[in-house]
N, C-alpha and C positions, 0 to 999 in steps of 0.2 A: 512059232517061231517068234515073228516079227511082236506077236501080241505077250510072249515072254519077256522080251529086251525092253516094252514099255511099260510092264509089270514089275520089271526089273529099278527101273531108273524113276517110278511113279508116276507115267504120266499118265496111266488108267485110274490109279487112286485120285490124283487131282479132279479128274473130270466127274468121278461120282463124288466126292466129298463139296463140289461146287455147285452139285445139283439138288445135296441133301441140306434141305433149312435147317437153319440152327434155333434150339427152342430158346435162346438168353436174348435175341432180341425179337420175340415173339409180341411184345407190346406194342414195337414200331412199325409192327409189320402192315398194320391197318392205316398209320397215320400218315395223312396226305402229306404228298412235295410241296416244299414252301415255294411260294410262286412272287413275284414281285409284286410291290405297288402299282398301278394303271397309271398314276402319273410319273412316276419313276420309271417306269420302263419306256414312255413315250417320252420325256425328257433326255435320256439316256439314246433312246433312240433317235430321236430329233438332232443330239449332238452327234451323234457319229456320222449320223447320213451331211450334216453338214459341215465335220472335218473332212469325209470324204469327196466332198463334192467338190469339183475343180473350179468351177467357177465363185467359192465361197472369199470375199473380199480379206484382207487379212487387217490385223488389228491394230488400229493406232495405236504410239504409245502412249498417249491421252483418253483413249479412250475409256481406261477403268474409272475416272473420275463422274461419266456419266452413268455408271452403274456403283452407287456408294456399297451395297451391298456386296459387291466382288462375288465371289465363288461361293456364296453362304449357302446356294438353293442344294448343294449337298452333291454337286457333279466332282468329279477326280480333277484335279486341277495339271494339266496339259504339261507336257514334258518339251520344254523352249531350249533355244539356245542360252548361254550363261550372261549373255548381258541383253536380252529381252525379259528384265527385269518387270517390265511392267503388265506383263503377262499371266504373272505368277502372283502376284501380289495385288491387293486393294485397300483402300483406305480403312476398312475395316482391322485390318491389319497393324494399324498405327493408332487405335483409341487412346491404346496407355500413353504410348508419349507424345499425344498430342492434350494429353492431361497434365504431365509429369514437365516438359518442358516448359507453358509458360509458369508453372508456378516456381518452377527453378529458376527462373529470369525473375520473378517479382522477387525473391529472397536474395538472390543478387544484390537486385538493385537498391532493396533498404538495407543491405549491410553497406554498400559503396556508401548510397547519402548519409546512414546515421556516423557511418566513420567520417566522410568528407565535414558534415556539419559539425561533429566534436571537434575536429582538427581546428576546423574556423575557427571556434567559440575559443579554444586555449590561444591561437595566434593573436585573437583579437585583445585580448587577457595579457598578453606578453608583450604586444605593441605597447599597451598602455602603462608598466608595470617596469620592464625592462630598463628604458631608462632613466629611471627614479634606483632600480640596483647598481645600474652603471655610476651612475654620480658617486654612492657610497663603497662602493667595493673595486678592488682591483681588477678580478677576474670575476665573471660573471660566464657560468655554461660548464660545459665539459671537456672544451678546447685548450684549458690549460693554460691559457692568454687573454686578455681581454678583446671583446668582438663587438662591434658596432651592430644597432639594428636598420638593417640596411644596406650592407654590406654587400649579401649575398644579392646575385640575378635574380630581377621577380621572375617566377615562374607561374602567376595566374594561379596558386592554392589558396591566396586571399586577399580579392579583389577588392580595390578602395582602402587598403592599409599598406602599412610598411612590410614588406618579407621579412620574418623572423628567421635566423640561421638554426639548424637542426642541431648545432649540436650548444646552444643559449637555452633550448628547449627540448627534451629527449622525450620520446613517445615510448613510455613503457608497455602501453597495451590502448587500446581503442578509445577506451574511456579514463585513462590514466595519463598524465604526462608530468613530469619534472623538471625541476631545474636548483643548479646549485651553483653559491657565490661563497667567495671569500676573501682573504687581503683586505681588512677591514681593523681600525685599531679598535680595541677592549673587545672584537668578536672575532671567534675563531671559523665559524664555517657557518651558513645559512642554509637549508633546504627545505624545498616549494615543491606541493603537489597539491594538482589539481583533478579533484576525482569528478565525472561526467556521468550522466547517464547514458544506459548501454544503450543507445538508440538504432546499433547497429545491429543485436538482438530485441525485436521486440518481447519473446515469450518469455526471453532471462527478464526481462524488465519487469512485463506486467506479474509474473510468478514472482520476485519480489517484494514487489507493491503489494500483491494479494498475503501473501504468507505475513509480513508486516502489518497488516490489519488486524490475522485473526491468533498471531502470536507474539510476543513482547519480546522475547528471544531473539528475532530477526528484525534487524533495524531497517527501518523505511529509504528506499535508495533516494537519495540527493545528492544536491551537486554542490561542492563546497570547496575551500581551498585551506589548506592547512599549510602554514611556514613555522619552521620549528628553528631558534635563534640558536647559540651556544656559543657562550660570553668564554672571553680567555680565563676570567676569574683567577689572575696571577698565576697562570700557566705559559705565558708567550715563551719564556724559556726553553722549557720542555717540547712545545708545542711548535715552535719554530728556531730553530737555529740560527744565530745571531743576533735575535732580538732583543730591543732595550729592557732594562731593568724597572721597567716600569709598573707601578702596584695595581692592577685593575681590581681585584679580589674584594669582593662583600660580601656583606652578611646572607647568610641560608635560609630563607623561609617561604612560603606558599603565601602567595597572593592572587586575585582571579576578579575580573570582571565578566561574569555572565549574563545572559539572556535569561529570564528564569523560565519559559520554555525548555531550557538544556540544564538547568541546576540539577533537576534528581537525577538523572542519566551519570551526568559527571560524576556525580558523588556514590553512585552505584559501581561506575566503572573505573574508575580511579581513586588510587592509594592514596593520593598526594591531596588531593581534592578532600578526602574523606577527613582529613585532620583540621579542617579550616570551619570556621563559626560564617553564619549568613546573617547578613543585616542591610537592611536598606538604606542608601546613601542618599541627603538631601542635593547635592551635587548633581545626582546622576538620575537619567531618563526615568520613569516608570515599571518601563519593561527590564531593565536592568538592575541586579544587584550584586553586591560584592561578598565575594568569599575570600577569609583573612585569618590568618592566626592571632593578631596582633592589632588592635585601631591604632597607634601609635602609626606601625607598617602602612595602613590601610593611610591615611593624612598624607605620610611623606609620598606615597605614591600617587594618588588622584590630582598631580599637577592640573593648574587652569587649560592647558595645554591638549592634554590625555583625554579630558573632560570633554573639549571641545571637540575634537577628533571623533569620542562614541559617538555622540551626539549627529554631526554630521554623516556617521556610517548607517546611523538607522538602525534599525533590527536586521540589519545583514551579518550584524555581528553575532556570535553564537558565543566566543570567547576570547580572551584574553590571559594569558595564565604566564606566572613568576612560579619557578618551583627550583626545589632542589633534594626532593623526595622522587623515588620510584615511581613510576604507574602501576606498576601490581606491588601487593604485599613483598618486602624485602622477606627471602629465604635464609639469605647468608649474611653474613656481618658487610662484605662486598656491597651488597646492593641497598645497602641503607647510606652509601654515600656515592651517588650519580654525580654524572657533569650537570653539574647547572644550565638548565634551558628556561629560553621564554618562549613560547607559543600564543599565536594567531590562529582560530579558526574563523571563519567566514562566509557566507552564505555565497555560492560562486556569481558575479555578475562581470562580465567581459567588459563593460562598460560603467563603472560604479559612478555614482554621481561625486563622489570625495574620493582622494585616496590620501588624504591627513591623517587617519588610523594608520595605513600602513606605512607614511614614512615618519611618525613619532614610534611605531614599532621597530624599525630597524634602527632608530637612534635611540632604544632604552636601555641598550647595555655603556653607553655613557651617563645616561644619567643615574644607574646603579652603582657603576662606578665612584662614581662622587660623591651621593647622596647616602646612599643603604648603608650605613654605617650608621648602628641604633647604640643607646643606652645597656648597658648592662640587666638591666631590669627588668626592659622590653622584650628582651632574648631570653631572660629565664627562664619562662613556661617553656618557649620553642625549644631551647634545648635540653629542657626535663622530657620533653616528650619524646625526642630523637635517642636519649640516653637509656630511656625506659623502653622502647624497644630493641636496642641493642643489649638491654641486659635481656631481654627474653631470649633473643636467639644467643648469645653464651650459654645462656642456661642449657636450653636445645643443645647445644655445641655439648658440652660439660653432659650433659643425660645420654647422649648417645657414645663418646667416650667412655660413660661410665657400664653402659650396656655392653661394650665391645669389651671391655676388661672382663667383665662379670661371664661372657658367653666363652671368652677363652680360658677363665679358670676353670669353667665346668665343663671344656672340652680338656683340659691337662689331667684332672682329676677322673676323668671317665677312660681317657688311654692307660694314667698309671694304676688303675682299678684293673682291666684288661690285661696289663701286663703282671700284678702281682698272679690275678687268675690263671695266667697261662703258665707258670711255674708251679702251682701246685695239683696234689692229686687228686683225685675224686671225692675222698674222702674230705680234705682239706678244704677245697672247693665247698661242699655241704656246709662244713662248720662257719666259711667264714660267709657265706649266704645267710643263713641263718641267724648269725650275729647283726647282718646289716637289716634282716627285717624287724630284730628284736629294737635293734636302735630307732628307725622309722616308728614302729609302734608308739614307745616310748616318749619320742615327739610328738607325736598325734597326739596321745592322750596327756601333755603339759599343754599344749596349744585349747585343750577341748578345756581344761580345769582352769584356763587363764581367761574363755569366754563366758564360763559360768560364776 
């Protein structure tokens, strides 16, 4: 009876099945059982015996420094209290951090050094030139009122020189600084831009230098100053409410004193300079040349004061440009009459040997308003050049309008044709289409006959 109950619940079958070997694992029946290597077994046994020994000394929090390899012997890491970190880690766990942290510190240090160096250079330039700007303009900077260099409390940012208020010299980026001036007779406003090396990012700096060496389309990184002065040119009443009616207008033309190394690039990059002719002048040094639209304009502009200032500045001068034309080729009629401007481009020098050229540049609107009125014969060719460009633009505008009218007329004819076809029967539509096809064939034959 007991055997029957065991057979009913599978007890006897289980013992039989467990005794019968399976053919599926016959290939593994003769394989030897895996055994641990002797050194691993010895290490594990010693570790276990050491852990079980009641006389084993506790590990010091700094004991892992004596074993740089840490737990790299293959032993399982012990389970300890959460605060006993020194028992679970070793120096080998921080090799990546030990490499990344010094590198990150170097990058941050270079960034801080480059940013500070550029700021110091910009402030050194400002401490030299801002007093000159204050003597010429009522408002210097972006505060909307006159500020004096040295009013701001010293903060150690510029050791050994006068502190420059932030409102007078704006930091647009870590390598670009701006200032703005207004409030002067014959001058609407002045924009000055300082561009320095990207010292805070040597990889970008060296990369741009390498690209400029292999490709002409990439300009070589340079430290330079670019100042753009916009004269009133007779627009005082429209720009300044309540201004006097004094006439400050002068004739429009393009005149430039250019360093010969920059001459080709300026002619290619600027539309206004492309209108001029290049000619050396005996008053100027060998490295400089004149690009002008008229010899009479050249003689009127090359005053003794300007020539002396150019010589004093030396080869730091890139270009001094007086222009009434746009930088890029005009695409509309409005582009042909931009505001007149005077541009001075210099290599950056925080402590230049002479600031006479910058001073002459600031007073040029006075000279233009008083003397830049030339004979009609001298201005005839200049006006003809501008009128020819305006005629081309008007012709282009008229061609665009005629093309729009043609497209509009064709669209109306197609709509009228579709309207007629929609009202016809199938037979009438066939006759209409056949008639159109015959008309097109006759036109094509006439064209071929004319060509022959």
